py3Dmol code that shows the C-alpha trace and the ligand (Angstrom):
import py3Dmol

protein = """\
ATOM      1  CA  MET A   1     -20.440 -24.199 -42.862  1.00  0.00           C
ATOM      2  CA  GLY A   2     -21.935 -21.961 -40.197  1.00  0.00           C
ATOM      3  CA  ALA A   3     -21.617 -18.866 -38.057  1.00  0.00           C
ATOM      4  CA  ARG A   4     -19.750 -18.339 -34.862  1.00  0.00           C
ATOM      5  CA  VAL A   5     -20.243 -15.604 -32.309  1.00  0.00           C
ATOM      6  CA  ILE A   6     -17.174 -13.276 -32.112  1.00  0.00           C
ATOM      7  CA  GLY A   7     -18.688 -10.398 -30.144  1.00  0.00           C
ATOM      8  CA  ILE A   8     -21.420  -9.959 -27.554  1.00  0.00           C
ATOM      9  CA  GLY A   9     -22.804  -6.676 -26.186  1.00  0.00           C
ATOM     10  CA  ALA A  10     -25.589  -5.608 -23.773  1.00  0.00           C
ATOM     11  CA  ALA A  11     -27.407  -2.406 -22.959  1.00  0.00           C
ATOM     12  CA  LEU A  12     -29.819  -1.592 -20.179  1.00  0.00           C
ATOM     13  CA  PRO A  13     -31.488   1.755 -19.250  1.00  0.00           C
ATOM     14  CA  GLU A  14     -30.009   3.417 -16.188  1.00  0.00           C
ATOM     15  CA  ARG A  15     -33.337   3.711 -14.331  1.00  0.00           C
ATOM     16  CA  VAL A  16     -33.921   0.806 -11.817  1.00  0.00           C
ATOM     17  CA  VAL A  17     -37.480   0.053 -10.809  1.00  0.00           C
ATOM     18  CA  THR A  18     -37.773  -2.272  -7.821  1.00  0.00           C
ATOM     19  CA  ASN A  19     -40.691  -4.403  -6.801  1.00  0.00           C
ATOM     20  CA  ASP A  20     -41.257  -2.147  -3.885  1.00  0.00           C
ATOM     21  CA  ASP A  21     -41.532   0.835  -6.283  1.00  0.00           C
ATOM     22  CA  LEU A  22     -44.305  -1.005  -8.129  1.00  0.00           C
ATOM     23  CA  ALA A  23     -45.999  -2.098  -4.865  1.00  0.00           C
ATOM     24  CA  ALA A  24     -46.251   1.606  -3.970  1.00  0.00           C
ATOM     25  CA  THR A  25     -48.544   2.202  -6.920  1.00  0.00           C
ATOM     26  CA  MET A  26     -50.425  -1.108  -7.413  1.00  0.00           C
ATOM     27  CA  ASP A  27     -51.766  -3.992  -5.367  1.00  0.00           C
ATOM     28  CA  THR A  28     -48.720  -6.297  -5.372  1.00  0.00           C
ATOM     29  CA  SER A  29     -45.726  -6.944  -3.203  1.00  0.00           C
ATOM     30  CA  ASP A  30     -42.000  -7.618  -3.446  1.00  0.00           C
ATOM     31  CA  SER A  31     -42.428 -11.157  -2.003  1.00  0.00           C
ATOM     32  CA  TRP A  32     -45.206 -12.059  -4.419  1.00  0.00           C
ATOM     33  CA  ILE A  33     -43.214 -10.913  -7.481  1.00  0.00           C
ATOM     34  CA  ARG A  34     -39.994 -12.628  -6.318  1.00  0.00           C
ATOM     35  CA  GLU A  35     -41.683 -15.896  -5.502  1.00  0.00           C
ATOM     36  CA  ARG A  36     -43.913 -16.038  -8.592  1.00  0.00           C
ATOM     37  CA  THR A  37     -41.437 -14.723 -11.198  1.00  0.00           C
ATOM     38  CA  GLY A  38     -37.917 -14.528  -9.859  1.00  0.00           C
ATOM     39  CA  ILE A  39     -37.779 -10.780 -10.572  1.00  0.00           C
ATOM     40  CA  HIS A  40     -36.299  -8.413  -7.947  1.00  0.00           C
ATOM     41  CA  GLU A  41     -36.004  -5.343 -10.123  1.00  0.00           C
ATOM     42  CA  ARG A  42     -36.075  -4.201 -13.807  1.00  0.00           C
ATOM     43  CA  ARG A  43     -34.671  -1.398 -15.918  1.00  0.00           C
ATOM     44  CA  ILE A  44     -36.935   0.927 -17.815  1.00  0.00           C
ATOM     45  CA  GLY A  45     -36.701   4.205 -19.761  1.00  0.00           C
ATOM     46  CA  SER A  46     -35.179   3.981 -23.139  1.00  0.00           C
ATOM     47  CA  SER A  47     -36.067   3.537 -26.811  1.00  0.00           C
ATOM     48  CA  THR A  48     -35.459   0.343 -28.869  1.00  0.00           C
ATOM     49  CA  SER A  49     -32.961   2.120 -31.222  1.00  0.00           C
ATOM     50  CA  VAL A  50     -30.866   3.564 -28.398  1.00  0.00           C
ATOM     51  CA  LEU A  51     -30.627   0.125 -26.720  1.00  0.00           C
ATOM     52  CA  ALA A  52     -29.948  -1.581 -30.039  1.00  0.00           C
ATOM     53  CA  ILE A  53     -27.109   0.902 -30.897  1.00  0.00           C
ATOM     54  CA  GLU A  54     -25.441   0.732 -27.517  1.00  0.00           C
ATOM     55  CA  SER A  55     -25.463  -3.089 -27.386  1.00  0.00           C
ATOM     56  CA  ALA A  56     -24.295  -3.356 -31.101  1.00  0.00           C
ATOM     57  CA  ARG A  57     -21.397  -0.965 -30.356  1.00  0.00           C
ATOM     58  CA  ALA A  58     -20.318  -3.187 -27.430  1.00  0.00           C
ATOM     59  CA  ALA A  59     -20.541  -6.300 -29.519  1.00  0.00           C
ATOM     60  CA  MET A  60     -18.575  -4.739 -32.447  1.00  0.00           C
ATOM     61  CA  GLU A  61     -15.929  -3.497 -30.019  1.00  0.00           C
ATOM     62  CA  MET A  62     -15.522  -7.013 -28.468  1.00  0.00           C
ATOM     63  CA  ALA A  63     -15.349  -8.512 -32.004  1.00  0.00           C
ATOM     64  CA  GLY A  64     -12.841  -5.875 -33.106  1.00  0.00           C
ATOM     65  CA  VAL A  65     -14.841  -5.087 -36.250  1.00  0.00           C
ATOM     66  CA  HIS A  66     -15.759  -1.761 -37.892  1.00  0.00           C
ATOM     67  CA  SER A  67     -18.854  -0.540 -39.674  1.00  0.00           C
ATOM     68  CA  GLU A  68     -17.560  -1.531 -43.131  1.00  0.00           C
ATOM     69  CA  ASP A  69     -16.910  -5.118 -41.864  1.00  0.00           C
ATOM     70  CA  ILE A  70     -20.623  -5.812 -41.258  1.00  0.00           C
ATOM     71  CA  GLY A  71     -22.308  -7.427 -44.233  1.00  0.00           C
ATOM     72  CA  LEU A  72     -25.889  -7.589 -42.856  1.00  0.00           C
ATOM     73  CA  LEU A  73     -27.922  -6.248 -39.977  1.00  0.00           C
ATOM     74  CA  ILE A  74     -30.848  -8.191 -38.509  1.00  0.00           C
ATOM     75  CA  LEU A  75     -32.778  -6.448 -35.664  1.00  0.00           C
ATOM     76  CA  SER A  76     -35.335  -8.383 -33.633  1.00  0.00           C
ATOM     77  CA  THR A  77     -37.950  -6.366 -31.886  1.00  0.00           C
ATOM     78  CA  SER A  78     -41.743  -6.172 -31.297  1.00  0.00           C
ATOM     79  CA  THR A  79     -41.433  -2.622 -30.070  1.00  0.00           C
ATOM     80  CA  PRO A  80     -39.979  -0.705 -33.064  1.00  0.00           C
ATOM     81  CA  ASP A  81     -39.543   3.032 -32.597  1.00  0.00           C
ATOM     82  CA  LYS A  82     -41.818   3.686 -35.635  1.00  0.00           C
ATOM     83  CA  CYS A  83     -44.155   1.584 -37.854  1.00  0.00           C
ATOM     84  CA  MET A  84     -41.735   2.447 -40.598  1.00  0.00           C
ATOM     85  CA  PRO A  85     -38.922   2.646 -41.399  1.00  0.00           C
ATOM     86  CA  ALA A  86     -37.652  -0.414 -39.621  1.00  0.00           C
ATOM     87  CA  THR A  87     -35.729   0.352 -36.504  1.00  0.00           C
ATOM     88  CA  ALA A  88     -32.736  -1.283 -38.297  1.00  0.00           C
ATOM     89  CA  SER A  89     -32.685   1.838 -40.477  1.00  0.00           C
ATOM     90  CA  GLU A  90     -31.934   4.287 -37.694  1.00  0.00           C
ATOM     91  CA  VAL A  91     -29.502   1.838 -36.114  1.00  0.00           C
ATOM     92  CA  SER A  92     -27.770   1.346 -39.423  1.00  0.00           C
ATOM     93  CA  ALA A  93     -27.353   5.169 -39.822  1.00  0.00           C
ATOM     94  CA  GLU A  94     -26.011   5.663 -36.345  1.00  0.00           C
ATOM     95  CA  LEU A  95     -23.507   2.809 -36.732  1.00  0.00           C
ATOM     96  CA  ASN A  96     -22.488   4.017 -40.249  1.00  0.00           C
ATOM     97  CA  LEU A  97     -23.358   0.699 -41.723  1.00  0.00           C
ATOM     98  CA  THR A  98     -23.515   0.415 -45.556  1.00  0.00           C
ATOM     99  CA  CYS A  99     -24.994  -3.126 -45.672  1.00  0.00           C
ATOM    100  CA  GLY A 100     -28.636  -4.223 -45.856  1.00  0.00           C
ATOM    101  CA  GLY A 101     -30.687  -4.324 -42.714  1.00  0.00           C
ATOM    102  CA  PHE A 102     -34.195  -5.271 -41.598  1.00  0.00           C
ATOM    103  CA  ASP A 103     -36.292  -5.942 -38.533  1.00  0.00           C
ATOM    104  CA  ILE A 104     -37.940  -9.259 -37.628  1.00  0.00           C
ATOM    105  CA  ASN A 105     -40.811  -9.675 -35.202  1.00  0.00           C
ATOM    106  CA  ALA A 106     -41.348 -13.057 -33.624  1.00  0.00           C
ATOM    107  CA  ALA A 107     -42.058 -11.414 -30.197  1.00  0.00           C
ATOM    108  CA  CYS A 108     -39.887 -12.839 -27.378  1.00  0.00           C
ATOM    109  CA  ALA A 109     -38.750 -15.695 -29.561  1.00  0.00           C
ATOM    110  CA  GLY A 110     -37.292 -13.152 -32.062  1.00  0.00           C
ATOM    111  CA  PHE A 111     -33.612 -13.507 -31.134  1.00  0.00           C
ATOM    112  CA  ALA A 112     -33.659 -17.275 -31.535  1.00  0.00           C
ATOM    113  CA  TYR A 113     -35.483 -16.863 -34.835  1.00  0.00           C
ATOM    114  CA  GLY A 114     -32.930 -14.245 -35.853  1.00  0.00           C
ATOM    115  CA  PHE A 115     -30.072 -16.564 -35.061  1.00  0.00           C
ATOM    116  CA  ILE A 116     -31.548 -19.239 -37.343  1.00  0.00           C
ATOM    117  CA  VAL A 117     -32.187 -16.693 -40.131  1.00  0.00           C
ATOM    118  CA  ALA A 118     -28.649 -15.220 -39.704  1.00  0.00           C
ATOM    119  CA  SER A 119     -26.959 -18.639 -39.687  1.00  0.00           C
ATOM    120  CA  SER A 120     -28.855 -19.752 -42.803  1.00  0.00           C
ATOM    121  CA  MET A 121     -28.017 -16.520 -44.692  1.00  0.00           C
ATOM    122  CA  MET A 122     -24.350 -16.814 -43.814  1.00  0.00           C
ATOM    123  CA  LYS A 123     -24.271 -20.378 -45.248  1.00  0.00           C
ATOM    124  CA  SER A 124     -25.220 -18.978 -48.678  1.00  0.00           C
ATOM    125  CA  PRO A 125     -22.188 -18.716 -51.009  1.00  0.00           C
ATOM    126  CA  THR A 126     -22.974 -15.051 -51.501  1.00  0.00           C
ATOM    127  CA  GLY A 127     -24.011 -14.465 -47.912  1.00  0.00           C
ATOM    128  CA  PRO A 128     -22.388 -11.949 -45.491  1.00  0.00           C
ATOM    129  CA  LYS A 129     -19.095 -12.861 -43.900  1.00  0.00           C
ATOM    130  CA  ARG A 130     -19.929 -10.896 -40.770  1.00  0.00           C
ATOM    131  CA  LEU A 131     -23.418 -10.171 -39.581  1.00  0.00           C
ATOM    132  CA  LEU A 132     -24.789  -8.011 -36.708  1.00  0.00           C
ATOM    133  CA  LEU A 133     -27.783  -9.588 -34.927  1.00  0.00           C
ATOM    134  CA  ILE A 134     -29.482  -7.418 -32.323  1.00  0.00           C
ATOM    135  CA  GLY A 135     -32.413  -8.107 -29.982  1.00  0.00           C
ATOM    136  CA  ALA A 136     -33.928  -4.917 -28.447  1.00  0.00           C
ATOM    137  CA  ASP A 137     -37.143  -4.008 -26.897  1.00  0.00           C
ATOM    138  CA  SER A 138     -38.593  -1.095 -24.947  1.00  0.00           C
ATOM    139  CA  LEU A 139     -41.717  -2.801 -23.564  1.00  0.00           C
ATOM    140  CA  SER A 140     -42.189  -0.013 -20.950  1.00  0.00           C
ATOM    141  CA  ASN A 141     -43.733   2.076 -23.734  1.00  0.00           C
ATOM    142  CA  ILE A 142     -46.513  -0.427 -24.298  1.00  0.00           C
ATOM    143  CA  ILE A 143     -47.279  -1.435 -20.681  1.00  0.00           C
ATOM    144  CA  ASP A 144     -50.243  -0.292 -18.674  1.00  0.00           C
ATOM    145  CA  TRP A 145     -48.463   0.747 -15.507  1.00  0.00           C
ATOM    146  CA  THR A 146     -51.702   0.167 -13.538  1.00  0.00           C
ATOM    147  CA  ASP A 147     -52.025  -3.449 -14.643  1.00  0.00           C
ATOM    148  CA  ARG A 148     -50.221  -5.678 -12.140  1.00  0.00           C
ATOM    149  CA  SER A 149     -50.456  -8.744 -14.401  1.00  0.00           C
ATOM    150  CA  THR A 150     -48.052  -7.252 -16.906  1.00  0.00           C
ATOM    151  CA  ALA A 151     -46.302  -4.295 -15.207  1.00  0.00           C
ATOM    152  CA  ILE A 152     -44.389  -6.626 -12.852  1.00  0.00           C
ATOM    153  CA  LEU A 153     -42.931  -8.590 -15.679  1.00  0.00           C
ATOM    154  CA  PHE A 154     -41.907  -6.457 -18.680  1.00  0.00           C
ATOM    155  CA  ALA A 155     -38.967  -4.107 -19.088  1.00  0.00           C
ATOM    156  CA  ASP A 156     -36.445  -2.629 -21.470  1.00  0.00           C
ATOM    157  CA  GLY A 157     -33.080  -3.883 -22.745  1.00  0.00           C
ATOM    158  CA  GLY A 158     -30.853  -4.591 -25.692  1.00  0.00           C
ATOM    159  CA  GLY A 159     -28.395  -7.373 -26.618  1.00  0.00           C
ATOM    160  CA  ALA A 160     -26.304  -7.955 -29.708  1.00  0.00           C
ATOM    161  CA  VAL A 161     -23.895 -10.384 -31.281  1.00  0.00           C
ATOM    162  CA  VAL A 162     -21.505 -10.187 -34.191  1.00  0.00           C
ATOM    163  CA  LEU A 163     -21.494 -13.424 -36.188  1.00  0.00           C
ATOM    164  CA  GLU A 164     -18.610 -14.469 -38.388  1.00  0.00           C
ATOM    165  CA  TYR A 165     -18.686 -17.070 -41.246  1.00  0.00           C
ATOM    166  CA  THR A 166     -16.824 -20.271 -40.378  1.00  0.00           C
ATOM    167  CA  ASN A 167     -16.205 -23.508 -42.238  1.00  0.00           C
ATOM    168  CA  ALA A 168     -17.168 -25.427 -39.165  1.00  0.00           C
ATOM    169  CA  ASP A 169     -20.708 -26.677 -38.691  1.00  0.00           C
ATOM    170  CA  THR A 170     -21.979 -24.657 -35.745  1.00  0.00           C
ATOM    171  CA  LEU A 171     -25.732 -24.742 -35.933  1.00  0.00           C
ATOM    172  CA  LEU A 172     -26.360 -28.442 -35.160  1.00  0.00           C
ATOM    173  CA  GLY A 173     -30.099 -28.164 -35.007  1.00  0.00           C
ATOM    174  CA  TRP A 174     -32.996 -25.727 -34.852  1.00  0.00           C
ATOM    175  CA  ASP A 175     -36.743 -25.606 -34.467  1.00  0.00           C
ATOM    176  CA  CYS A 176     -39.259 -22.816 -34.770  1.00  0.00           C
ATOM    177  CA  ALA A 177     -43.012 -22.602 -34.605  1.00  0.00           C
ATOM    178  CA  THR A 178     -45.954 -20.250 -34.509  1.00  0.00           C
ATOM    179  CA  ASP A 179     -49.392 -21.334 -33.237  1.00  0.00           C
ATOM    180  CA  GLY A 180     -51.788 -18.501 -34.048  1.00  0.00           C
ATOM    181  CA  LYS A 181     -54.643 -20.060 -32.069  1.00  0.00           C
ATOM    182  CA  TYR A 182     -52.940 -18.667 -29.029  1.00  0.00           C
ATOM    183  CA  ALA A 183     -52.676 -15.158 -30.433  1.00  0.00           C
ATOM    184  CA  SER A 184     -55.403 -13.904 -28.071  1.00  0.00           C
ATOM    185  CA  ILE A 185     -53.615 -14.834 -24.853  1.00  0.00           C
ATOM    186  CA  LEU A 186     -50.789 -12.313 -25.363  1.00  0.00           C
ATOM    187  CA  TYR A 187     -51.146  -9.287 -27.687  1.00  0.00           C
ATOM    188  CA  CYS A 188     -50.888  -5.532 -28.079  1.00  0.00           C
ATOM    189  CA  ASP A 189     -53.089  -3.572 -30.499  1.00  0.00           C
ATOM    190  CA  HIS A 190     -51.686  -0.557 -32.319  1.00  0.00           C
ATOM    191  CA  GLY A 191     -51.588   2.457 -29.937  1.00  0.00           C
ATOM    192  CA  SER A 192     -52.651   0.306 -27.021  1.00  0.00           C
ATOM    193  CA  THR A 193     -50.977  -1.733 -24.197  1.00  0.00           C
ATOM    194  CA  VAL A 194     -50.048  -5.381 -23.654  1.00  0.00           C
ATOM    195  CA  VAL A 195     -52.944  -7.737 -22.702  1.00  0.00           C
ATOM    196  CA  MET A 196     -51.908 -11.106 -21.310  1.00  0.00           C
ATOM    197  CA  GLU A 197     -53.564 -14.192 -19.791  1.00  0.00           C
ATOM    198  CA  GLY A 198     -50.482 -15.040 -17.794  1.00  0.00           C
ATOM    199  CA  ARG A 199     -51.499 -18.496 -16.471  1.00  0.00           C
ATOM    200  CA  GLU A 200     -52.331 -19.710 -20.043  1.00  0.00           C
ATOM    201  CA  VAL A 201     -49.078 -18.246 -21.472  1.00  0.00           C
ATOM    202  CA  PHE A 202     -47.242 -20.055 -18.671  1.00  0.00           C
ATOM    203  CA  LYS A 203     -48.775 -23.456 -19.461  1.00  0.00           C
ATOM    204  CA  VAL A 204     -48.314 -23.202 -23.273  1.00  0.00           C
ATOM    205  CA  ALA A 205     -44.748 -21.951 -22.823  1.00  0.00           C
ATOM    206  CA  VAL A 206     -43.563 -24.822 -20.598  1.00  0.00           C
ATOM    207  CA  ARG A 207     -45.032 -27.484 -22.853  1.00  0.00           C
ATOM    208  CA  ALA A 208     -43.962 -25.788 -26.158  1.00  0.00           C
ATOM    209  CA  VAL A 209     -40.429 -24.971 -25.106  1.00  0.00           C
ATOM    210  CA  ALA A 210     -39.782 -28.317 -23.496  1.00  0.00           C
ATOM    211  CA  ASP A 211     -40.982 -30.086 -26.718  1.00  0.00           C
ATOM    212  CA  SER A 212     -39.052 -27.725 -28.899  1.00  0.00           C
ATOM    213  CA  ILE A 213     -35.773 -28.360 -27.018  1.00  0.00           C
ATOM    214  CA  ALA A 214     -36.331 -32.074 -27.097  1.00  0.00           C
ATOM    215  CA  THR A 215     -37.028 -32.018 -30.793  1.00  0.00           C
ATOM    216  CA  THR A 216     -33.992 -29.905 -31.570  1.00  0.00           C
ATOM    217  CA  LEU A 217     -31.671 -32.034 -29.431  1.00  0.00           C
ATOM    218  CA  GLU A 218     -32.889 -35.081 -31.213  1.00  0.00           C
ATOM    219  CA  LYS A 219     -32.319 -33.451 -34.596  1.00  0.00           C
ATOM    220  CA  ALA A 220     -28.792 -32.500 -33.533  1.00  0.00           C
ATOM    221  CA  ASP A 221     -28.137 -35.998 -31.971  1.00  0.00           C
ATOM    222  CA  ILE A 222     -27.201 -34.417 -28.603  1.00  0.00           C
ATOM    223  CA  ARG A 223     -28.331 -35.690 -25.232  1.00  0.00           C
ATOM    224  CA  ALA A 224     -29.784 -33.306 -22.595  1.00  0.00           C
ATOM    225  CA  SER A 225     -26.877 -34.289 -20.311  1.00  0.00           C
ATOM    226  CA  ASP A 226     -24.425 -33.131 -22.987  1.00  0.00           C
ATOM    227  CA  VAL A 227     -25.756 -29.552 -22.921  1.00  0.00           C
ATOM    228  CA  ASP A 228     -23.102 -27.291 -21.458  1.00  0.00           C
ATOM    229  CA  VAL A 229     -24.986 -23.967 -21.518  1.00  0.00           C
ATOM    230  CA  LEU A 230     -28.659 -23.037 -21.611  1.00  0.00           C
ATOM    231  CA  LEU A 231     -29.616 -19.504 -22.700  1.00  0.00           C
ATOM    232  CA  PRO A 232     -33.366 -19.374 -22.061  1.00  0.00           C
ATOM    233  CA  HIS A 233     -35.793 -16.532 -22.631  1.00  0.00           C
ATOM    234  CA  GLN A 234     -36.168 -14.766 -19.277  1.00  0.00           C
ATOM    235  CA  ALA A 235     -39.916 -14.495 -18.754  1.00  0.00           C
ATOM    236  CA  ASN A 236     -40.345 -16.232 -15.406  1.00  0.00           C
ATOM    237  CA  ILE A 237     -37.761 -18.281 -13.486  1.00  0.00           C
ATOM    238  CA  ARG A 238     -40.436 -20.895 -12.742  1.00  0.00           C
ATOM    239  CA  ILE A 239     -40.864 -21.481 -16.469  1.00  0.00           C
ATOM    240  CA  ILE A 240     -37.099 -22.121 -16.809  1.00  0.00           C
ATOM    241  CA  GLU A 241     -37.111 -24.452 -13.859  1.00  0.00           C
ATOM    242  CA  ALA A 242     -40.112 -26.395 -15.324  1.00  0.00           C
ATOM    243  CA  VAL A 243     -38.459 -26.622 -18.742  1.00  0.00           C
ATOM    244  CA  CYS A 244     -35.272 -27.934 -17.247  1.00  0.00           C
ATOM    245  CA  LYS A 245     -37.092 -30.524 -15.293  1.00  0.00           C
ATOM    246  CA  ARG A 246     -39.028 -31.690 -18.370  1.00  0.00           C
ATOM    247  CA  THR A 247     -35.982 -31.781 -20.713  1.00  0.00           C
ATOM    248  CA  GLY A 248     -33.514 -33.167 -18.238  1.00  0.00           C
ATOM    249  CA  ILE A 249     -31.129 -30.201 -18.722  1.00  0.00           C
ATOM    250  CA  ASP A 250     -29.481 -29.305 -15.438  1.00  0.00           C
ATOM    251  CA  PHE A 251     -30.939 -25.968 -14.238  1.00  0.00           C
ATOM    252  CA  ALA A 252     -27.411 -25.036 -13.068  1.00  0.00           C
ATOM    253  CA  LYS A 253     -26.475 -24.892 -16.775  1.00  0.00           C
ATOM    254  CA  SER A 254     -28.977 -22.111 -17.363  1.00  0.00           C
ATOM    255  CA  PHE A 255     -27.825 -18.461 -17.287  1.00  0.00           C
ATOM    256  CA  ASN A 256     -30.381 -16.205 -15.824  1.00  0.00           C
ATOM    257  CA  VAL A 257     -30.522 -12.421 -15.507  1.00  0.00           C
ATOM    258  CA  ILE A 258     -34.228 -12.010 -14.927  1.00  0.00           C
ATOM    259  CA  ALA A 259     -33.778 -11.053 -11.255  1.00  0.00           C
ATOM    260  CA  HIS A 260     -32.260  -7.711 -12.255  1.00  0.00           C
ATOM    261  CA  THR A 261     -33.613  -7.167 -15.778  1.00  0.00           C
ATOM    262  CA  GLY A 262     -37.178  -8.436 -15.882  1.00  0.00           C
ATOM    263  CA  ASN A 263     -38.466  -9.714 -19.211  1.00  0.00           C
ATOM    264  CA  ASN A 264     -37.105  -7.489 -22.005  1.00  0.00           C
ATOM    265  CA  SER A 265     -38.284  -9.766 -24.840  1.00  0.00           C
ATOM    266  CA  SER A 266     -35.815  -9.943 -27.744  1.00  0.00           C
ATOM    267  CA  ALA A 267     -32.963  -8.875 -25.517  1.00  0.00           C
ATOM    268  CA  THR A 268     -33.253 -11.642 -22.912  1.00  0.00           C
ATOM    269  CA  ILE A 269     -31.242 -14.328 -24.798  1.00  0.00           C
ATOM    270  CA  PRO A 270     -28.239 -12.134 -25.636  1.00  0.00           C
ATOM    271  CA  LEU A 271     -28.308 -10.780 -22.031  1.00  0.00           C
ATOM    272  CA  SER A 272     -28.244 -14.343 -20.785  1.00  0.00           C
ATOM    273  CA  MET A 273     -25.393 -14.930 -23.262  1.00  0.00           C
ATOM    274  CA  THR A 274     -23.532 -11.974 -21.762  1.00  0.00           C
ATOM    275  CA  LYS A 275     -23.734 -13.578 -18.283  1.00  0.00           C
ATOM    276  CA  ALA A 276     -22.544 -16.914 -19.697  1.00  0.00           C
ATOM    277  CA  HIS A 277     -19.645 -15.217 -21.390  1.00  0.00           C
ATOM    278  CA  GLU A 278     -18.599 -13.408 -18.245  1.00  0.00           C
ATOM    279  CA  SER A 279     -18.823 -16.726 -16.393  1.00  0.00           C
ATOM    280  CA  GLY A 280     -16.301 -18.144 -18.849  1.00  0.00           C
ATOM    281  CA  VAL A 281     -18.465 -21.120 -19.894  1.00  0.00           C
ATOM    282  CA  LEU A 282     -18.728 -20.259 -23.660  1.00  0.00           C
ATOM    283  CA  LEU A 283     -15.751 -22.314 -24.702  1.00  0.00           C
ATOM    284  CA  PRO A 284     -14.888 -23.578 -28.168  1.00  0.00           C
ATOM    285  CA  GLY A 285     -16.797 -26.824 -28.584  1.00  0.00           C
ATOM    286  CA  SER A 286     -19.423 -26.031 -25.854  1.00  0.00           C
ATOM    287  CA  ILE A 287     -22.920 -27.187 -26.627  1.00  0.00           C
ATOM    288  CA  VAL A 288     -25.159 -24.154 -26.222  1.00  0.00           C
ATOM    289  CA  VAL A 289     -28.926 -24.219 -26.338  1.00  0.00           C
ATOM    290  CA  MET A 290     -30.886 -20.985 -26.938  1.00  0.00           C
ATOM    291  CA  THR A 291     -34.637 -21.038 -26.609  1.00  0.00           C
ATOM    292  CA  GLY A 292     -37.287 -18.360 -26.740  1.00  0.00           C
ATOM    293  CA  PHE A 293     -41.131 -18.063 -26.765  1.00  0.00           C
ATOM    294  CA  GLY A 294     -43.538 -15.270 -26.873  1.00  0.00           C
ATOM    295  CA  ALA A 295     -46.730 -13.707 -28.313  1.00  0.00           C
ATOM    296  CA  GLY A 296     -48.135 -15.488 -31.311  1.00  0.00           C
ATOM    297  CA  MET A 297     -47.528 -17.779 -29.728  1.00  0.00           C
ATOM    298  CA  THR A 298     -44.087 -18.268 -31.170  1.00  0.00           C
ATOM    299  CA  TRP A 299     -41.148 -20.373 -29.981  1.00  0.00           C
ATOM    300  CA  ALA A 300     -37.762 -21.274 -31.337  1.00  0.00           C
ATOM    301  CA  THR A 301     -34.710 -23.294 -30.240  1.00  0.00           C
ATOM    302  CA  THR A 302     -31.117 -23.568 -31.587  1.00  0.00           C
ATOM    303  CA  VAL A 303     -28.440 -26.067 -30.630  1.00  0.00           C
ATOM    304  CA  VAL A 304     -25.055 -24.573 -31.339  1.00  0.00           C
ATOM    305  CA  ARG A 305     -21.542 -25.976 -31.150  1.00  0.00           C
ATOM    306  CA  TRP A 306     -19.595 -22.895 -29.860  1.00  0.00           C
TER     307      TRP A 306
END
"""
ligand_1 = """\
48
UT7
O -42.326 -13.386 -22.777
C -43.415 -14.192 -22.657
C -44.448 -13.520 -21.907
N -45.102 -13.810 -20.748
C -44.908 -14.881 -19.951
O -44.131 -15.788 -20.128
C -45.785 -14.876 -18.714
C -46.156 -16.229 -18.178
N -46.965 -16.202 -17.005
C -46.425 -15.879 -15.796
O -45.240 -15.596 -15.685
C -47.331 -15.963 -14.622
O -48.567 -16.501 -15.051
C -47.658 -14.594 -13.903
C -46.343 -14.137 -13.178
C -48.056 -13.555 -14.959
C -48.666 -14.735 -12.908
O -48.313 -15.813 -11.947
P -49.306 -16.910 -11.525
O -48.672 -17.748 -10.580
O -49.734 -17.653 -12.848
O -50.513 -16.240 -10.915
P -52.048 -16.215 -11.276
O -52.318 -15.322 -12.438
O -52.529 -17.653 -11.355
O -52.665 -15.568 -10.005
C -52.608 -16.202 -8.676
C -53.045 -15.234 -7.669
C -54.433 -14.630 -7.998
O -55.128 -14.460 -6.793
P -56.303 -15.466 -6.283
O -57.223 -15.517 -7.331
O -55.554 -16.788 -6.052
O -56.790 -14.836 -4.993
C -54.121 -13.348 -8.597
O -55.124 -12.404 -8.482
O -52.186 -14.149 -7.499
C -52.864 -12.905 -7.774
N -51.990 -12.010 -8.523
C -51.151 -11.147 -7.971
N -50.965 -10.949 -6.654
C -50.007 -9.949 -6.352
C -51.775 -11.924 -9.890
N -50.844 -11.026 -10.149
C -50.419 -10.516 -8.964
C -49.471 -9.562 -8.596
N -49.283 -9.329 -7.261
N -48.725 -8.945 -9.503
"""
view = py3Dmol.view(width=600, height=400)
view.addModel(protein, "pdb")
view.setStyle({"model": 0}, {"cartoon": {"style": "trace"}})
view.addModel(ligand_1, "xyz")
view.setStyle({"model": 1}, {"stick": {}})
view.zoomTo()
view.show()
């Protein structure tokens, strides 16, 4: 028993902010940002609910499902539009959903966490037959636009999938973790802006994500060389390169959008999935690894047979 993806959707704000735009207002440069992160430009200027709704509509259209077909809504975000109600509430109203819905916050690992929660709920005999899983974040609202250590990285975006119940075993393995002793290296207080010790986050992320992938592949009894598609969190292209090197997954199997999207947290994995879908590599039977990490620090990995 499991869940399979039948629809994928993406949403990005219209406004493009290039590295040169940032270099005009702070002490940085296009070449430094490209070399150290892989980012060329990012999109900013929207709300989490707007991005969630737009990406969900696209995913539902691809899946050919209507509001009444959706049995549960899970929305991953660490930038909800309000403290309460959950952003899922507004999204649900706009999409005319009648099912249950809730937000989860596992920072940038949220979509991978959400995929594990969604798949597990769909395996329940009374679980939903179709589920909408959204990852959306509007980080531009919590960035200090004079702080070059964060302003160059974070951006806005949304991505969504429609999952359908299947008799096939699709989620072959998963792993998730939270290590609160690293909470102080990446956080945002209420009403404030993101604070990050980038170099520390980088080091923890490479080690934790590589270990998490190795553990999950072992649980799933899959070799790194058998991975067809890697959908990694888009925080820094150098992190993805380092993780591939450590795990033995061919970097060419990773689908990366960071050059044009920056790091939009919960949205990065579904945006990477959109690129993989457009490239025609998400075929029945493909072995697909999703992996995310973020504030907490949190991390999560799934190994899925497509
Ligand atoms: O979603 C998860 C969240 N976050 C992450 O995954 C972030 C992980 N960390 C990173 O991506 C990287 O650590 C950064 C991109 C944030 C920084 O790159 P780095 O290679 O770790 O740079 P650094 O902080 O070690 O700084 C190297 C140098 C320093 O100058 P000195 O001391 O060598 O003279 C910095 O002051 O680069 C300088 N620097 C910059 N220069 C131009 C730091 N930020 C910038 C900048 N532009 N934006």
